[in-house]
C-alpha angles and dihedrals in degrees: 000000000000114000117247114266120248116216126194116206135172138213125195143174135160091288096058141279142278131208116213132190123206116202129156090357093303123115120204137170114248100172139009135179136183127223097257111119092207098045120022092199092062133067122231127203092229102022129143121327124269089247091056092047090051090052093048091048093050094046093047092048092051092048093049091046090053093046093050096040089241135138120261109239100186134247133275133203110230124203117256119245113244 
């Protein structure tokens, strides 16, 4: 029997990004960061740009996928809550 595939995915918006892993039909958060350049766990009003956040999200997802021997499933921009 082939083992179930693990997939690492990311979601980002102007407030920060989240890395998710899907395994055996369950999705869980494995990493998250805000947009504050001094403290990734905090959000800043005028933090890093959306383009930079997208790059950070993609890089982090690829690194975590490699570490966990998982497939990279891409990243998605999610709408901000108003």
